C-alpha positions as CSV (number, residue, x, y, z in Angstrom):
1,M,0.0,0.0,0.0
2,T,1.2,3.5,-0.8
3,D,1.9,5.9,2.0
4,R,-0.4,8.9,2.1
5,A,2.4,11.2,1.2
6,D,3.5,9.2,-1.8
7,V,2.5,10.4,-5.3
8,P,3.6,8.4,-8.3
9,P,6.7,9.8,-9.9
10,E,4.9,10.1,-13.3
11,V,2.2,12.2,-11.8
12,L,4.7,14.5,-10.1
13,A,6.7,14.8,-13.4
14,A,3.6,15.8,-15.3
15,L,2.6,18.3,-12.6
16,R,6.1,19.7,-12.5
17,G,6.0,20.2,-16.3
18,I,2.8,22.1,-16.0
19,C,3.8,24.3,-13.1
20,A,7.2,25.1,-14.7
21,G,5.2,27.4,-17.0
22,L,3.6,29.3,-14.2
23,P,5.7,32.4,-13.5
24,E,7.4,32.4,-10.1
25,S,5.6,29.3,-8.9
26,Y,7.5,27.0,-6.7
27,E,7.2,23.4,-5.4
28,E,7.6,22.5,-1.8
29,P,6.7,19.6,0.5
30,A,3.2,20.0,2.1
31,W,2.1,18.6,5.5
32,V,1.3,15.6,3.3
33,G,2.2,15.3,-0.4
34,T,3.5,18.1,-2.5
35,R,2.2,21.6,-3.3
36,W,3.0,24.4,-5.7
37,R,2.6,28.0,-4.6
38,I,2.7,31.5,-5.9
39,R,4.0,33.7,-3.2
40,Q,2.3,32.3,-0.1
41,R,-0.8,31.0,-1.9
42,T,-1.3,27.3,-2.8
43,V,-2.1,26.8,-6.5
44,L,-2.0,23.0,-6.3
45,H,-1.7,20.4,-3.6
46,V,-1.4,16.7,-4.5
47,F,-1.2,13.6,-2.3
48,T,-2.3,10.0,-2.1
49,A,-5.6,9.7,-0.1
50,H,-6.8,6.5,1.6
51,P,-10.4,5.7,2.5
52,G,-11.0,6.3,6.2
53,S,-7.5,7.5,7.0
54,T,-7.6,10.9,5.3
55,G,-10.8,12.1,7.0
56,A,-12.6,14.8,5.1
57,F,-10.8,14.2,1.7
58,S,-11.7,10.5,1.6
59,R,-15.3,11.3,2.6
60,A,-15.6,14.2,0.1
61,A,-14.2,12.1,-2.8
62,E,-16.2,9.0,-1.6
63,L,-13.0,6.9,-1.9
64,T,-13.2,3.1,-1.7
65,E,-9.5,2.6,-2.5
66,P,-6.3,4.7,-2.4
67,A,-6.3,7.5,-4.9
68,V,-4.1,10.4,-6.0
69,V,-6.0,13.5,-5.2
70,M,-5.2,17.1,-6.1
71,T,-6.8,20.3,-5.0
72,F,-6.8,23.6,-6.8
73,R,-8.8,26.9,-7.0
74,A,-11.5,27.7,-9.5
75,Q,-13.6,30.8,-10.3
76,A,-17.1,30.6,-8.9
77,E,-18.8,29.6,-12.2
78,E,-16.2,27.0,-13.0
79,F,-16.3,25.7,-9.4
80,D,-20.0,25.0,-9.5
81,S,-19.7,23.4,-12.9
82,L,-16.8,21.1,-11.9
83,V,-18.2,20.1,-8.6
84,G,-21.6,19.6,-10.1
85,A,-20.1,17.3,-12.8
86,G,-19.2,14.7,-10.1
87,H,-16.4,12.1,-10.5
88,P,-13.5,12.8,-10.8
89,F,-14.3,16.2,-9.3
90,F,-15.6,16.9,-5.8
91,R,-15.9,19.9,-3.4
92,A,-12.7,19.9,-1.3
93,A,-13.0,19.7,2.4
94,W,-11.6,23.2,3.1
95,G,-11.5,26.7,1.7
96,T,-13.7,28.5,-0.7
97,Q,-13.8,27.6,-4.4
98,V,-11.4,24.7,-3.8
99,V,-12.0,21.8,-6.1
100,G,-10.7,18.3,-5.5
101,M,-9.9,16.0,-8.4
102,I,-9.0,12.3,-8.4
103,I,-6.1,11.8,-10.8
104,E,-6.8,8.6,-12.6
105,P,-4.5,6.7,-14.9
106,D,-6.2,8.0,-18.0
107,A,-6.3,11.6,-16.8
108,D,-6.6,14.3,-19.4
109,W,-3.4,16.3,-18.9
110,T,-4.4,19.0,-21.3
111,E,-7.5,19.6,-19.1
112,I,-5.4,19.5,-15.9
113,K,-3.0,22.1,-17.4
114,E,-6.0,24.4,-18.1
115,L,-7.4,23.9,-14.7
116,L,-4.1,24.6,-13.0
117,T,-3.4,27.6,-15.2
118,E,-6.8,29.1,-14.1
119,S,-6.0,28.2,-10.4
120,Y,-2.8,30.2,-10.8
121,R,-4.7,33.1,-12.4
122,E,-7.0,33.2,-9.4
123,L,-4.1,33.5,-6.9
124,A,-1.2,35.2,-8.7
125,P,-0.7,39.0,-8.6
126,A,-2.2,40.5,-11.8
127,K,1.3,41.4,-13.1
128,L,2.3,37.8,-13.1
129,A,-1.1,36.4,-14.3
130,R,-0.7,38.7,-17.4
131,L,2.4,36.9,-18.4
132,L,0.4,33.8,-19.2
133,P,-0.8,33.2,-22.8
C-alpha cells in the first residue's frame, strides 16, 4: 500500500512540467504530499488519499480505495460546474472555491493544465497572471 504522502513519480513529473510554465511558482513539501505555490498561496496540492484514513478528503471524494488527489482553486462559475459534474471532481473539504480531483491513470493532462493555469490566475498577482498566454 502506498503511504499517504507518496505520489507516483509520473504524476509528479507531469505536474512539474505544467507548473514550470507558471511564473514564479515553486514546489515544496506540504504537510502531506507536495504543493505548488505562488508567493504564499497554494495553486495546487497533490497527495495519495486513503479511505477512512484521510478524513474529510476521503469522505468528500467518496473513496473506496487509495487514490491520488489534487486540489486547486476555480472561479465561482467553474467551481459550480466542476463540482456539479461529479467524479473525478468533488468539493474539497476546506477553503472557498477549492476543487478536489482524483487523478486517474487515464487523466486528461491537457484539461489538468488548463485547470491549474486558471488556479494560478485566481491566486497570482495581476502582473504575473498577465504573463500567461
